[in-house]
N, C-alpha and C positions, 0 to 999 in steps of 0.2 A: 560426440561429439564434443569439441573442446569448451564451445559457447554455451553448450548445456549450462554451466554454473552460472550462467543469468538468465536464463529462461523462468521466466515464472511459472507458478502452478496453474494458474489461470489469467486469462485477460478478459476486459470490459472497457467499454470504451469510458464509462465513468464507473465512478463511486458510487454516484445513485442507481444506475443500472442490475447493482449486484442482491443477490437474494439472499437476506440477511437471515430470515428465519429459516432458509433449509441451510446454513451452515451452520446455526442453530440447535435444529435440529441433527446434524452430521456430528454433533460435539462440541461445534466453536465453542469458548466460553469470553475468551479476551481476542477485544481486536486493537489491534496498534494502527495508526494512522500519520502518513506525512498528512499535511498540512497544504504547500504550497501547489497548487496545479494538480491537487489531487483532492481536494474538499473544495477551496477557491481560488481564484485566482491569483497568484505572485501579491504577495503581501495584504491580499485584501482581508477586510472586516467580514465576520462570518455572516453568512447571507442566512435569509427565515429557512431555506432547502438546507444547510448545514444543522442548522438549530433542531429545526424538526427530525434531520436526522438522528442526531444524537439522542432525542428524547427518544425514540421511535426504538434504538436499541437499547437502551435503558428499562425502556417498557418490555422487551424481549426478555432480560437477565443478563446480558454482555456487560461487562467490566470495560472500559475505551481507556487509550490510550492515546497521547500525541506524543510523536517522538519527530525532533527535526533536530539539523544543523542548525537553525538560527538562533538568535540571543533570547534570553531569559524575555524580553519585554511584548516581543513578535508572539512565542507561542503562550507565556501565561496570559496575557489579551485573548487570546484566541479561544484560550480554552475556559477563559470565565465567560467567555459569550456563547459558549456550546454547551457551556454548563455540563455534567454530570461527566467527566472526565480528568484524568487527572494530564502530565504531561514532562518529559524531559526534556530539555534546552539542552544546545550546543551534543547533539547525541554522539558526533564523531561518526556516523555514518560512515561506511557497512561496517565500519569494526562490530564487531560482536555484543561491545559490553554494555552499550547502549540498550539493544535488546531485549539481552538477558536483566538488566535490569528493571526495564519493562515489566517482563515476563517476573519480576521479584514486586514490585508494586503493585502489579494486577492480581496476586495468586495464583497464575497461570501457568501452563509446564508449556515445552515444545509440541507436545500431543495436540492441545486444544487453544492454540494461539495462533490467531491471523492475520500477516500484515497487507498493508494495504498501501500502494505509493504507484508514484508517476514514475519512477526514473527506474533505469536497471539499474545502473554501475553503483550509487548508493543503497537505492530503498531495495530493489529485490536482491541483489547481490549480497547486503548485510542480514537479508531475512535468511537466504537459501546457506549463507556460512552458519548460523544460528541453530540451523534444524526446523525451521518454523514453516509453515506453508505460506506461500505468497499471491499474491495478488496484483497483479498491473493494472493500471486505471489508464485510458488517455489524459494525455495532458488536455484542462481546462482553455489555458489560454495562450497563444503562441511568443508572446511577448514574455521574453525571460531574460538573466542577467546575461555577459558572451561565454562564461566559461559552463554554462548550463547546456545553451545553442550549441558550442561545440560539444559536448558530451552527447547530445541529442543525434547529430551527424554518423556518431560511430554505434548510437542504438539503433540506428535505420539498417545497418547492415545486421547487427545482431537480430531485427527482426525481422528481418526480410526470413535469415532461414529458421526463425522461430515458426511462424505460420507456412512457412513452405513444410516444415515437419509434423504440424498440426493438419495438412491437407494430405497426406498420404495415409492410405487405409491403413488401420490395425492387423495383426495378423489373423484377428477373427473377422474381418473383412469389413468391420465397422469403418463410419466416414471419419474423418477431421473434423477442425475448427477450422470456419473458413475466416480469411482475412477479414479483418473491422471495415 
């Protein structure tokens, strides 16, 4: 189906629900994160949960990167707050160049890098176009800028078909993933 280009490899209700130890055991070494509505509400400072996450990821051995279309001031201040991470601002997601630069800075490649974000048409589509594993997470806060609210309406259509495809039994008779 044509919408497959927007489908994430995995979905979680929250970034904080992801089993990062399992990702590491599966060979992931680099994690690239969106910030707003992926780690904290739009425009918010890093909270204790975000700080603890990056500390834990560092302890597991991950290299982490923030990849945001936001301005440097927003992205650099968040990176300082969570420590253990580098950043790229004005990344032009979904263009591949930001994802490629992130992997170069991390010293990782398409096979051992995972992208985590909350938007299909920027975060996930960019990761898929680049050939890296993608995890879509539920948005933290419903309060967003108008252009994002409009994109969310289109995302609902894509997500309907994504979750519907996950409910179909596989050819081996295994069940799919239920809608969150």
